[in-house]
C-alpha positions in Angstrom: -8.9 6.0 -10.5 -9.0 6.7 -6.8 -6.1 6.2 -4.4 -6.6 4.4 -1.1 -4.0 5.2 1.6 -3.6 2.7 4.4 -1.5 4.0 7.3 0.8 2.0 9.6 0.2 0.7 13.1 1.7 3.6 15.0 0.6 6.4 12.7 -2.7 7.9 11.6 -4.5 8.4 8.3 -3.4 12.0 7.6 0.4 11.8 8.1 3.2 12.9 5.8 2.6 10.2 3.2 -1.1 11.0 3.0 -0.3 14.7 2.7 2.2 14.2 -0.1 -0.3 11.9 -2.0 -3.1 14.5 -1.5 -0.8 17.3 -2.8 0.0 15.2 -5.9 -3.3 13.5 -6.7 -6.1 15.5 -4.9 -8.7 13.6 -2.9 -7.4 10.4 -1.2 -9.4 7.8 0.6 -7.8 7.2 4.0 -9.8 5.1 6.5 -8.8 5.7 10.1 -7.5 2.5 11.7 -5.7 4.4 14.6 -5.3 2.2 17.6 -6.8 -0.9 15.8 -4.2 -3.7 16.1 -6.5 -6.6 15.1 -6.0 -7.2 11.4 -9.5 -8.6 10.9 -11.0 -5.5 12.4 -8.7 -3.3 10.3 -9.7 -5.1 7.1 -13.4 -4.6 8.0 -12.8 -0.8 8.4 -11.0 -0.7 5.1 -13.7 -2.6 3.3 -16.4 -0.3 4.7 -14.4 2.7 3.4 -14.6 1.1 -0.1 -18.4 0.5 0.0 -20.0 2.2 -2.9 -16.7 2.4 -4.9 -17.5 1.1 -8.4 -14.0 0.9 -9.7 -10.9 -0.7 -8.3 -8.5 1.6 -6.5 -4.7 2.1 -6.3 -3.7 1.2 -2.8 -0.7 2.8 -1.1 0.0 1.0 2.1 2.7 1.9 4.7 4.0 -0.8 7.0 0.9 -2.4 8.6 -1.0 -0.6 5.9 1.1 -2.5 3.4 0.1 -5.8 5.0 -3.5 -4.7 5.0 -3.3 -3.9 1.3 -2.2 -7.4 0.7 -5.0 -8.8 2.9 -7.5 -6.5 1.1 -6.2 -7.9 -2.3 -6.7 -11.4 -1.0 -10.2 -10.8 0.4 -11.5 -8.5 -2.4 -9.2 -8.7 -5.4 -11.9 -6.9 -7.6 -11.4 -3.8 -5.4 -7.6 -3.5 -6.0 -6.2 -2.3 -9.3 -2.6 -2.1 -8.1 -0.5 -1.5 -5.0 2.5 0.6 -3.8 3.7 -1.1 -0.6 6.0 1.0 1.7 8.0 -1.3 4.0 5.1 -3.8 4.2 4.9 -5.6 7.6 4.9 -9.1 6.1 7.0 -10.3 9.1 3.7 -10.3 11.2 1.9 -13.6 11.7 -1.1 -12.2 9.8 1.0 -12.5 6.6 1.1 -16.3 6.9 -0.9 -17.8 4.0 -0.8 -14.7 1.8 -0.2 -15.5 -1.9 2.5 -13.1 -2.8 2.8 -14.5 -6.4 -0.7 -13.6 -7.6 -0.7 -9.8 -7.2 -2.0 -7.0 -9.3 0.7 -4.6 -10.6 2.7 -3.9 -7.4 5.7 -1.8 -6.5 7.4 -2.3 -3.1 9.7 0.4 -1.6 11.7 -0.6 1.4 14.6 1.1 3.3 17.8 -0.8 3.7 18.2 0.8 7.2 14.8 -0.4 8.4 15.0 -1.7 12.0 11.2 -2.2 12.4 10.5 -4.4 9.4 13.6 -6.2 8.2 14.5 -5.2 4.6 15.1 -8.9 3.9 11.3 -9.6 4.4 10.7 -7.7 1.1 13.1 -9.8 -0.9 10.2 -12.1 -1.6 8.8 -9.4 -4.0 11.8 -9.9 -6.3 11.9 -7.4 -9.2 9.0 -5.5 -7.7 11.2 -4.3 -4.9 12.9 -0.8 -4.9 15.6 -0.6 -2.3 16.2 2.9 -0.8 18.8 4.2 1.6 16.3 5.0 4.3 14.8 3.8 7.6 11.3 2.5 8.3 9.5 5.8 8.1 10.8 6.4 4.5 10.9 10.1 5.2 13.7 10.7 2.8 12.1 8.5 0.1 8.9 10.5 -0.6 9.9 11.3 -4.2 10.3 7.5 -4.8 6.9 6.8 -3.3 5.2 9.5 -5.3 6.9 8.4 -8.5 5.9 4.8 -7.9 2.2 5.9 -7.3 2.2 8.2 -10.3 3.9 5.6 -12.7 1.6 2.8 -11.5 -1.5 4.9 -11.8 -0.6 5.9 -15.3 0.2 2.3 -16.3 -3.1 1.1 -14.9 -5.0 3.9 -16.6 -3.4 3.0 -20.0 -4.2 -0.7 -19.4 -7.9 0.1 -18.6 -8.1 2.5 -21.6 -6.6 -0.2 -24.0 -8.9 -2.8 -22.5 -12.1 -0.9 -23.2 
């Protein structure tokens, strides 16, 4: 199962989260949405990056990338096996209308000291939420992010194996 990394609004596709994921998992799909603020245009770029992928991916989305993971799941649920959302920007108007109840296996990691996306926004994820003592960048929480991605990828692989 491939991993799709979706970066935040003010970052790029090959930052520290991407590098850590690449170190742990090898090849990572990471479409470049740098400078693209329009959510519809971002979604189009992400969907183009998935063209030709025959199996659903595990999406790791950071901030705006987390919001885009949710938008991708809504638009193309057959492409998303699971999600790790890092401080997802669901406080943005583009999140209105998202069904946060019907999600694939999802883990949300959010810093209690986040001043960009209020921690309270992620409370809607209930038991899927892992609170960490960190800020919006989640720089000190890379082990938790990698563990969540590893655990979810393993769980999804077992589910797929048992289902076949």
